[in-house]
C-alpha positions in Angstrom: 61.2 -86.7 -32.9 59.4 -86.0 -36.3 56.2 -83.9 -36.5 53.3 -86.2 -37.0 49.6 -85.6 -37.6 46.9 -88.2 -37.2 43.3 -87.8 -38.4 41.1 -90.8 -37.6 37.8 -90.6 -39.4 35.8 -89.9 -36.2 38.2 -87.1 -35.1 37.1 -83.5 -35.7 40.6 -82.0 -34.8 43.8 -83.1 -36.5 46.3 -84.3 -34.0 49.9 -82.9 -34.3 52.7 -84.4 -32.1 55.2 -81.6 -31.4 57.0 -83.3 -28.6 60.7 -82.5 -28.8 60.0 -79.9 -31.5 58.1 -77.1 -29.9 61.3 -75.0 -29.4 62.0 -75.1 -33.2 60.2 -72.1 -34.7 60.3 -73.5 -38.2 58.6 -76.7 -37.1 56.0 -74.8 -35.3 55.3 -72.5 -38.2 55.0 -75.4 -40.6 52.3 -77.2 -38.7 50.2 -74.6 -36.9 46.9 -74.1 -38.7 45.7 -70.7 -39.9 42.8 -69.7 -42.1 44.1 -68.5 -45.5 43.3 -64.7 -46.0 44.6 -63.5 -49.3 44.0 -59.8 -48.8 46.3 -59.0 -51.7 44.1 -60.8 -54.2 41.0 -59.2 -52.7 42.6 -55.8 -53.1 42.5 -56.1 -56.9 38.9 -57.3 -56.8 37.7 -54.3 -54.7 39.9 -51.6 -56.2 37.5 -50.7 -59.0 34.7 -50.3 -56.6 36.7 -48.2 -54.2 37.8 -46.0 -57.1 34.2 -45.7 -58.3 33.0 -44.6 -54.9 35.8 -42.0 -54.7 34.8 -40.7 -58.2 31.0 -40.8 -58.0 30.1 -41.0 -54.4 26.6 -42.0 -53.4 25.5 -43.4 -56.8 28.4 -45.8 -56.8 27.6 -47.0 -53.3 24.0 -47.6 -54.2 24.9 -49.5 -57.3 27.3 -51.7 -55.5 24.7 -52.3 -52.8 22.1 -53.4 -55.4 24.7 -55.7 -57.1 26.2 -57.3 -54.1 23.4 -57.3 -51.5 20.4 -57.5 -53.8 18.9 -54.4 -52.2 17.7 -51.4 -54.1 18.1 -48.2 -52.0 17.7 -44.5 -52.8 19.5 -43.5 -49.6 22.0 -45.1 -47.3 21.0 -43.1 -44.2 18.8 -45.0 -41.8 15.9 -42.8 -40.6 15.9 -41.8 -36.9 12.4 -43.3 -36.6 13.7 -46.7 -37.6 16.4 -46.5 -35.0 13.9 -45.7 -32.3 11.5 -48.4 -33.5 14.3 -51.0 -33.4 15.1 -50.1 -29.8 11.4 -50.1 -28.8 10.9 -53.5 -30.3 14.0 -55.1 -28.9 13.4 -58.1 -26.7 13.7 -56.9 -23.0 16.2 -59.5 -22.1 18.4 -58.6 -25.0 18.1 -54.9 -24.1 19.1 -55.6 -20.5 22.1 -57.6 -21.6 23.2 -54.9 -24.0 22.8 -52.3 -21.2 25.0 -54.3 -18.9 27.5 -54.9 -21.6 27.7 -51.2 -22.2 28.1 -50.5 -18.5 30.9 -52.9 -18.1 32.7 -51.8 -21.2 32.6 -48.2 -20.1 34.2 -49.0 -16.8 37.1 -50.9 -18.4 37.6 -48.3 -21.2 37.4 -45.3 -18.9 40.4 -46.8 -17.1 42.4 -46.6 -20.4 42.2 -42.8 -20.6 45.6 -41.2 -20.1 46.0 -37.8 -18.4 48.1 -35.1 -20.1 51.7 -35.4 -18.8 54.0 -32.4 -18.5 57.8 -32.9 -18.1 59.9 -30.0 -17.0 63.4 -30.5 -18.5 64.8 -27.2 -17.2 63.5 -24.1 -15.6 61.2 -22.6 -18.2 61.4 -25.6 -20.5 58.5 -28.1 -20.7 57.1 -30.8 -23.0 53.5 -31.8 -22.5 52.0 -34.9 -24.1 48.4 -34.0 -24.8 45.9 -36.8 -25.9 43.4 -35.6 -28.5 40.5 -37.7 -30.0 40.1 -37.9 -33.7 37.3 -35.8 -34.9 35.1 -38.2 -36.9 35.1 -42.1 -37.0 33.4 -44.6 -39.3 32.5 -47.8 -37.4 31.8 -51.0 -39.3 29.4 -53.6 -37.8 29.4 -56.9 -39.7 26.1 -58.4 -40.8 27.0 -61.4 -43.0 26.5 -64.9 -41.5 25.6 -63.3 -38.2 24.6 -59.8 -37.0 26.7 -58.5 -34.2 25.1 -55.8 -31.9 27.9 -56.7 -29.5 30.4 -55.3 -32.1 28.5 -52.0 -32.1 29.1 -51.8 -28.3 32.8 -52.7 -28.7 33.4 -50.1 -31.3 31.2 -47.3 -30.1 32.0 -47.3 -26.3 35.8 -46.7 -26.6 35.2 -44.0 -29.2 32.7 -42.2 -27.0 35.0 -42.6 -23.9 37.9 -41.2 -26.0 35.8 -38.1 -26.8 35.2 -38.6 -30.5 32.7 -35.9 -31.6 31.2 -37.6 -34.6 30.4 -41.3 -35.0 28.9 -43.0 -38.1 28.0 -46.7 -38.2 27.7 -48.8 -41.3 26.1 -52.2 -41.4 24.9 -54.3 -44.4 21.3 -53.9 -45.5 19.1 -56.9 -45.4 16.4 -57.8 -47.8 14.3 -59.4 -45.0 14.4 -56.2 -43.1 13.2 -53.8 -45.8 16.8 -52.9 -46.8 17.8 -51.8 -43.3 20.6 -53.3 -41.2 19.6 -56.0 -38.8 17.2 -54.7 -36.1 19.5 -55.7 -33.2 22.3 -53.6 -34.8 20.0 -50.6 -35.1 18.8 -51.1 -31.6 22.3 -51.1 -30.2 23.1 -47.9 -32.1 20.0 -46.2 -30.7 20.8 -47.5 -27.2 24.3 -45.9 -27.4 22.9 -42.6 -28.8 24.4 -43.1 -32.3 22.3 -41.0 -34.7 24.1 -41.5 -38.0 23.7 -45.1 -39.3 24.1 -46.2 -42.9 22.7 -49.3 -44.6 26.0 -50.1 -46.4 28.2 -53.2 -46.2 31.5 -54.6 -47.4 34.2 -52.7 -49.3 31.7 -50.0 -50.4 31.1 -49.0 -46.7 34.9 -48.5 -46.1 35.2 -46.5 -49.4 32.1 -44.4 -48.3 33.8 -43.6 -45.0 37.1 -42.8 -46.6 36.0 -40.6 -49.5 32.5 -39.5 -48.4 29.2 -39.1 -50.2 26.5 -36.6 -50.3 25.0 -38.4 -47.3 28.1 -39.3 -45.3 31.0 -36.9 -44.7 34.5 -38.4 -44.9 35.9 -39.8 -41.6 39.4 -39.7 -40.1 39.5 -43.3 -38.9 37.7 -46.5 -39.9 37.3 -49.3 -37.3 35.5 -52.6 -37.0 35.8 -56.2 -38.1 34.7 -57.6 -41.5 35.4 -60.1 -44.2 38.4 -60.2 -46.5 36.9 -57.6 -48.8 36.5 -55.2 -45.9 40.1 -55.8 -45.0 41.2 -55.2 -48.6 39.3 -51.9 -48.8 40.9 -50.9 -45.5 44.3 -51.6 -47.0 43.5 -49.5 -50.1 42.3 -46.4 -48.1 44.9 -46.5 -45.4 46.8 -43.3 -45.6 43.8 -41.4 -46.7 42.3 -42.4 -43.3 43.5 -44.3 -40.3 42.4 -47.9 -39.8 42.4 -50.1 -36.7 43.5 -53.4 -38.4 42.9 -55.7 -41.3 40.8 -58.2 -39.3 40.7 -61.8 -40.5 38.6 -64.9 -39.5 38.2 -65.4 -35.7 40.5 -67.8 -33.8 40.9 -69.3 -30.4 43.8 -70.9 -28.7 43.5 -73.1 -25.6 46.5 -74.0 -23.5 45.3 -76.8 -21.1 46.8 -79.4 -18.8 45.2 -82.6 -17.4 43.3 -80.6 -14.8 41.1 -79.1 -17.5 37.5 -80.3 -18.0 37.3 -81.7 -21.6 33.6 -80.7 -21.8 34.6 -77.0 -21.2 37.4 -77.1 -23.7 35.3 -78.7 -26.4 32.5 -76.2 -25.8 34.8 -73.3 -26.1 36.3 -74.6 -29.4 32.9 -75.1 -30.9 31.7 -71.7 -29.7 34.4 -69.9 -31.8 34.1 -72.3 -34.7 30.4 -71.3 -35.1 31.4 -67.8 -36.1 32.8 -68.8 -39.5 33.8 -71.8 -41.5 37.2 -70.2 -41.8 37.6 -69.9 -38.0 40.7 -71.4 -36.5 40.9 -73.4 -33.3 44.1 -74.6 -31.6 44.3 -76.8 -28.6 47.7 -77.2 -27.0 48.4 -79.6 -24.2 51.1 -81.9 -22.7 48.3 -84.4 -21.8 47.5 -86.9 -24.4 44.6 -88.1 -22.2 43.1 -84.7 -22.3 43.3 -84.5 -26.0 41.6 -87.9 -26.4 38.9 -86.8 -24.0 38.3 -83.5 -25.9 38.1 -85.5 -29.1 35.3 -87.5 -27.6 33.5 -84.4 -26.3 33.8 -82.6 -29.6 32.1 -85.5 -31.4 29.3 -85.5 -28.8 28.8 -81.8 -28.7 29.1 -81.4 -32.5 26.1 -83.7 -32.9 24.1 -81.3 -30.8 25.2 -77.9 -32.1 23.1 -75.8 -34.4 25.6 -74.4 -36.9 27.2 -77.6 -38.1 27.7 -76.0 -41.5 30.2 -73.6 -39.9 31.6 -75.6 -37.1 32.5 -78.7 -39.1 34.5 -76.9 -41.8 36.3 -74.8 -39.1 37.3 -77.8 -37.0 38.2 -80.1 -39.8 39.9 -77.4 -41.9 42.3 -74.9 -40.2 42.3 -76.3 -36.6 44.4 -78.8 -34.7 45.2 -80.3 -31.3 48.9 -80.0 -30.5 50.6 -82.5 -28.2 53.7 -81.0 -26.4 56.2 -82.1 -23.8 55.2 -79.7 -21.0 53.6 -76.3 -20.3 56.8 -74.5 -21.1 56.7 -76.0 -24.6 53.0 -75.2 -24.8 53.6 -71.6 -24.0 56.2 -71.5 -26.8 53.6 -72.8 -29.2 50.8 -70.4 -28.3 53.2 -67.5 -28.3 54.3 -68.5 -31.8 50.6 -68.7 -32.9 49.7 -65.4 -31.3 46.0 -66.1 -31.0 43.2 -63.5 -31.2 41.7 -65.2 -28.1 43.8 -67.4 -25.8 42.3 -69.5 -22.9 44.7 -70.8 -20.2 43.0 -73.7 -18.4 45.7 -75.1 -16.2 46.7 -75.5 -12.6 47.8 -72.1 -11.3 46.3 -70.6 -14.5 47.0 -66.9 -13.5 50.7 -67.6 -13.1 50.8 -69.4 -16.5 48.8 -66.7 -18.2 51.2 -64.1 -16.9 53.9 -65.7 -19.0 52.0 -65.3 -22.3 53.5 -62.6 -24.5 51.5 -62.8 -27.7 47.7 -62.8 -27.7 44.9 -60.4 -28.4 43.2 -61.2 -25.1 43.9 -63.9 -22.5 41.2 -65.7 -20.6 42.3 -67.2 -17.3 41.0 -70.4 -15.8 38.0 -72.5 -16.3 35.4 -69.8 -15.5 36.6 -67.2 -18.1 35.5 -68.5 -21.5 36.0 -66.5 -24.6 32.2 -66.1 -24.9 32.3 -64.0 -21.7 34.7 -61.7 -23.5 32.5 -61.5 -26.6 29.7 -60.0 -24.5 30.1 -59.1 -20.9 33.6 -59.3 -19.5 34.1 -55.6 -20.1 37.1 -56.2 -22.3 37.0 -55.4 -26.0 36.4 -58.2 -28.5 37.8 -56.4 -31.5 41.2 -58.1 -31.5 44.1 -58.8 -33.7 43.9 -61.9 -35.9 46.2 -63.9 -38.1 49.2 -63.8 -35.8 49.2 -60.0 -35.7 48.9 -60.0 -32.0 52.7 -60.2 -32.1 52.7 -56.5 -32.8 49.1 -55.2 -32.8 46.8 -54.4 -29.9 43.1 -54.9 -29.7 40.7 -52.0 -30.1 40.8 -49.6 -27.2 40.4 -46.0 -26.2 44.0 -45.4 -27.5 42.8 -46.4 -31.0 40.8 -43.2 -31.1 43.4 -40.8 -29.5 46.5 -39.1 -30.9 49.4 -38.0 -28.7 50.5 -34.4 -29.5 53.7 -33.0 -28.0 53.3 -29.4 -26.8 56.7 -27.7 -26.5 56.9 -24.6 -24.3 60.4 -23.0 -23.7 61.4 -19.7 -22.3 64.2 -17.6 -23.7 66.5 -18.7 -20.9 65.6 -22.4 -21.4 66.3 -22.1 -25.2 69.6 -20.3 -24.5 70.7 -23.2 -22.2 70.7 -25.7 -25.1 71.7 -23.3 -28.0 75.3 -24.5 -28.1 74.1 -28.1 -28.4 71.8 -27.1 -31.3 74.9 -25.4 -32.9 76.7 -28.7 -32.7 74.0 -31.0 -34.0 72.8 -28.6 -36.7 76.4 -28.2 -37.8 76.9 -32.0 -37.9 73.9 -32.4 -40.1 74.8 -29.4 -42.3 71.5 -27.7 -41.5 72.7 -24.2 -40.9 69.3 -22.6 -41.1 68.2 -24.7 -38.1 71.1 -23.2 -36.2 70.2 -19.7 -37.4 66.5 -20.1 -36.3 67.8 -20.4 -32.8 70.6 -17.9 -33.0 68.3 -15.2 -34.3 66.5 -15.5 -30.9 69.5 -16.0 -28.6 72.6 -14.6 -30.3 75.9 -16.4 -29.6 77.9 -14.4 -27.0 81.0 -12.9 -28.4 84.3 -13.6 -26.5 
């Protein structure tokens, strides 16, 4: 059966009929929507700025901030008094919500810590894997269309749990806030005990973290979501520092059957679409009746939503409803798309969700919407986008840890494997390798 797409004028989501074709990877790749993210082109745009920050430091950062953000600063560092003031003035309900978000995130992320493991391979011969936190991390908190204090929580908590000693946060300055980052971002930093915060956004923030300035020491790792220019800067500095990922526009996949409530599904699609006009939403179902009902709900709820300027372009642009033969075919489609967020709203949703192999995070059943994960599920909402969930994990404690092997052998344990080292070193013509062992345990003469 050919792939078809229908787009009636009153439909917000394009309809794609993949019945009979969901098992064909080429057909799936051809029709599944995804926001275009040309990081390569953006790299060439931000390269001069990154090079300038590397060469001149703080003056280059301040000039880029004035040019791009329209804010004239003499220092990027946010004073401690401003952090304290932002927390003091934070609405009590928001503070309580952030505190609960932090509490839940700590519980989940503490469970990710790994103990050091020692393996004894022979008497006197052990290898220990020791987990060590990176020393200093630069955390980026976006502040473009929306300010995200929740992203401060999601970046800072796993870093703190991992044992990172120095944390620096950067977030774009705002003209309406006296050149400081958004008050809610500052309040979240203060709540978490982060003392070093910089009013810097975009590619210049990543360059500042990587190369350092007179006010910000270089870091070892840069994490946090951002726009295409942030992603491009991360690509440029990777190798100088570690990065978590090149995050793209947010995306949601929903795998649903005829048991799903169309109002729930429509609300969840709109909730992710309001992040960004470039957000992607994919609804996959074997039920044509459900897709029709969701279409109607989307029209109704879209008329009531606040951010129509974002939701409309996202739903009409790089989003679609996919009709498949059955849930097996639906699973093949969502695994091929590898969503940042995937909701499974089906009968026996836990069993279906357990079969998903490619997703940043999976939300099981009607009562686990992505919005829960954005704020209070305890899971991390910094997740792989653009299909990279096929090989990349989301942000976690492990992002901030390095595994170091500690090898501890006695003379007797080394002697036990010396003949094998003779053989392998000889096979690779690395005679000095063999000699480094034999100087310790000479070969017995016959």
